[in-house]
VMD Tcl script that draws the C-alpha trace (Angstrom):
set ca {
  {3.20 18.53 -2.76}
  {7.05 17.43 -2.79}
  {6.11 13.82 -1.23}
  {3.66 11.21 -1.66}
  {0.84 10.60 0.95}
  {-0.19 7.17 2.07}
  {-3.67 6.24 3.47}
  {-4.53 3.01 5.18}
  {-7.78 1.15 5.61}
  {-7.45 -2.11 7.75}
  {-10.69 -3.30 8.96}
  {-11.75 -4.99 11.94}
  {-12.11 -8.10 9.78}
  {-8.45 -8.03 9.51}
  {-8.59 -9.27 13.53}
  {-7.11 -7.54 17.01}
  {-6.11 -4.30 17.07}
  {-2.66 -5.84 17.24}
  {-3.01 -7.65 14.07}
  {-4.22 -4.69 12.30}
  {-1.27 -2.35 13.46}
  {0.95 -5.26 12.35}
  {-0.55 -5.18 8.86}
  {-0.42 -1.05 8.96}
  {3.12 -1.12 9.91}
  {4.17 -4.06 7.38}
  {2.34 -1.97 4.43}
  {4.09 1.28 5.27}
  {7.55 -0.31 5.46}
  {6.58 -2.04 2.00}
  {5.63 1.49 0.36}
  {8.86 2.80 2.08}
  {11.03 -0.14 0.60}
  {9.22 -0.08 -3.05}
  {8.93 3.78 -3.76}
  {12.08 5.08 -1.84}
  {12.39 8.73 -3.35}
  {11.52 7.66 -6.77}
  {8.00 8.82 -7.01}
  {6.38 12.01 -5.81}
  {3.34 13.94 -5.76}
  {0.87 10.83 -5.38}
  {-1.48 10.19 -3.02}
  {-1.68 6.58 -2.16}
  {-4.52 4.28 -0.49}
  {-4.11 0.84 0.37}
  {-7.36 -1.21 1.37}
  {-6.11 -4.34 3.27}
  {-8.40 -7.50 2.99}
  {-8.62 -10.30 5.33}
  {-5.77 -12.47 3.71}
  {-3.58 -9.41 4.62}
  {-3.17 -10.68 8.12}
  {-1.32 -13.61 7.38}
  {1.01 -11.52 5.11}
  {4.86 -11.06 5.10}
  {6.81 -8.16 4.32}
  {8.00 -9.57 1.18}
  {4.42 -10.27 -0.08}
  {3.43 -6.79 0.32}
  {6.51 -5.68 -1.19}
  {5.75 -7.97 -4.23}
  {2.29 -6.61 -4.44}
  {3.16 -3.07 -4.41}
  {5.82 -3.90 -7.09}
  {3.69 -5.13 -9.26}
  {1.08 -2.62 -9.22}
  {3.41 0.30 -9.62}
  {4.05 0.18 -13.62}
  {0.18 0.78 -13.90}
  {0.76 4.20 -12.20}
  {3.24 5.45 -15.15}
  {0.51 4.34 -17.72}
  {-2.44 6.01 -16.15}
  {-0.78 9.24 -15.20}
  {-3.90 11.07 -16.66}
  {-6.27 9.18 -14.37}
  {-7.67 10.90 -11.15}
  {-7.40 7.74 -9.38}
  {-6.28 4.17 -9.95}
  {-7.78 1.35 -7.76}
  {-6.24 -1.85 -6.32}
  {-7.13 -3.79 -3.51}
  {-4.33 -5.52 -1.32}
}
mol new
graphics top color blue
foreach p $ca { graphics top sphere $p radius 0.5 }
foreach p [lrange $ca 0 end-1] q [lrange $ca 1 end] { graphics top cylinder $p $q radius 0.2 }
display resetview
């Protein structure tokens, strides 16, 4: 693939549908801001936990930036797990 794929899992434990959709929008925007066109050919799956309901875009961006360096070190691994 010449692009990244993003999967989001936001449980009902996060809150109402409005809250879950807000978290999904923020996560998608954070990934778009951090990755841009820099990384390609990756599948990302983000599992949001309950604290994500109070999250702000800046917090999501910071968490994704903190995690991304691990990708370059573990390219040979089939999957890398991190829970946001």
